[in-house]
N, C-alpha and C positions, 0 to 999 in steps of 0.2 A: 322331366315329368315321367311318372311311371308308365311303362308300356302296357298295353292291354295284353293279357295272357289268355291262352285257350285252355279250356277245361272240359273234358268229356264227362257226360252224366247220362243216367238212364232214369226214366220216369218210374215213380213208385205208385202203385195203385192202392196200397194199404198203409195205414198209419198205426201208431200205438207201440207199446214197448215190445210186444212179441214180434211185430213186423220189423222193428228196428234191430232186434237181436238177430233175426234171420238175415238181414242185410249185412250186418257185421261178420257173420259166419262166412259170408261169401267174399270177404276181403274188401268190402265197401263201407262207406260211412253214410248214414242217413243225413239228408240236408233238406232245407226248404228255401224257396225263393218267394219273396213277398214284396208288396209295395206297388207304387204307380197306379193305384186304384184297381188292381187286378187281384183275383183270388190267389191265395197261396198255392204254390206248386211243390209237391213233394218229389224229391229226386234222391239219387244215390250217386256218390262220387268215389273214385278209387282211393283206397286207404293210403297206399304208398305214395302216390302222387300228391295227395292232400297233405300228408304228414311232412313231406319234403318242402312243400310250399310254405307251410306254417313255420317250420323251424328255420327256413332260409331268411326270415325277417320280412317286414313290410307287407305281410299278408292282408291286413285290414286296411291298407291304403292302395291296394291293387284292384283295378277293374278287370273282371274276367268275362270272356265271351264263352258262355256255357252252351255246348252243343247237346241237345236232348232229342234224339230220334229225328235228326234232320232239321230241327228248329234251333235257332240260336238266340240266346238271351244275354244281354249285358247286365252284369250285377257286380256288387262289391260286398265282400264279407262284412257283416255287422257284428257277429259274435261267433265263438266256437267253444265247445266244451272238451276238456281233456279228462281222461281217467285219472283220478287223484293218486292212484298207486303207480300205474305204468306210464302215465302221460301220453297214452295213445289217444288220438282224436276220436271223439264219440259222436259229435254232431256239429253241423255248420249252418248258420243262418246267413242267407244272402239277401241283399236289398236290390231290387231292380233299379237301373238307372236309365233315365230318359232325357231327351234333348231339353235343355233349359233348366234342368234340375241341379241343385247343389246338395252336397252331403257334408256332414261334420265329421272330420277325421283328426286323429292324433298323429302328427308328423314328427319324427325324431329330430332332435337338434344335435348336430355334429360340430365339435370345436376343432379348428384346424390352426396350424402354425403356432403351436404352443411354444416351440423353441425360439420363436421370434418375438415372444413377449418378455421384455426386460424384467418385469415384475416377477415373472416365474423363473426364467432362465438365469438371470444375473443376481436377483435379490432373494431367491428362494421362496417366493410367495406360492400360495396354493389356489388353484381354481376351484371355487365353491359354486357348484351348479344348483340352481333352484328349480329350473324347468328342464327336464330331459326330453319333453315333447311339447309341441304347441298345438292348440286346437284351432283348426281352420275350417271355415264354411266355404267350400270351394266346388267348382264344377268338377265332375269326375275325371274329365280328360285334362285337368290342370293340376292334379294332385302332385306336389313335389315328392321326390324320393326321400329327401331330407332337407333340412334348413342348415346351411353352413354358417358358422360364426368365426370370422377371422380374428385371431388374437394378436396379430402383428402389432407391435408397439404398445401393447397394454401394460399398464403399471399397477403396482399395489394400490388398492383403493378404488380402482376403476370398477364401475358397475355397468353391466350390459342390460339394457331394458328391451322389452318387446319392440319398442319403436325403432331400435337400432337394427333389427333384423330385416333382411331382404325377403319380404313376403309378397305374394300376389295381392294387389290392391283390394282393400275392403274385405279381407278374408279372416283376419284374426278375430276370435270370439271374445278375447279378454280386453284388457286396457293397455294402452301403450306404455304406461308407467310400470307395468308388471316386471319385476326383476327376473332376468333369465340366469345370470351368473355374476359373480364378482371375484376379484382377486384379493385375497386376504394375506396379511403378514404371516410368516412362518410360525410365529408364536401363538397366534390366535387359536387355530385349531388344536395346537398342542396343549394350550391351557384348558380348552374345553374337554379334551380327552383326559387330562390329568384330573380335572374336577369330577368327571364322570367316574373314573377309576377310584377316586377318593370316596365318592358317595357309595359306590358298590362295596368297597372295603369296610366303610362305616356300618353299612346295613348288615354285612356278613358278621362283623364283630358284635353288633347288637343282638343278632339272631343267636350267635354262639353263647353270649352271656345269658340270654333268656333260657336257652336250653340247659345251661349249667345250673341256673337258679332252680329250674323245675326239677332237675335231677337231684339236687341237694335237698329240695323240699320233700321229694318222694323218699329219699334215704332217711330223712328225719322222721317222717311218718312211719316208715317201716320199723325204725328203732323204737319208737314209742309203743308200737303194737307189740313188739317182742317183750317189752318191759311189762 
């Protein structure tokens, strides 16, 4: 399970774009904590610390104990915004977590022991992944870091369903029949790639032919005008 991490913050007494820009100039990120039937609380968190946490992975599945002027609040990130050009964090939304509450989170799926899968190692099959994350409705202190799928013994044609995963009971928000991954023969994906490349080449050829026809038509019109 993900460990609770500490995060220092300061209270913000002003909201709005101007106030947010002022916070960013001070090397901080504006943020808000909401939920649990309480009013939203505007805070600011350190830019470098927050950026490190975001890019380390698992940010939105980690519970934080946020210290704000001597007060501590437990919350989980619900969303964050990045600058579209620099990818610098601009804002973070936190959801308060309380005893008895569950949250819906996207937990990454990790596939292990691929070398022990005969369908991949000996027969050249390919692991075709349908779900890179699974959605769980789970208590904050029970959020897994990741869901591991053991590929040991898997053969070509094997399909891994959500029901095959080791998940906390009653937490998966989808259906047990949802496909997570399957092992396909080496020629299947190759044929798909070839078909896609052929379609692209055909489209490019058609476009070139159309451009040539337009060019020839324009030349003909110019020749008539000169006559």
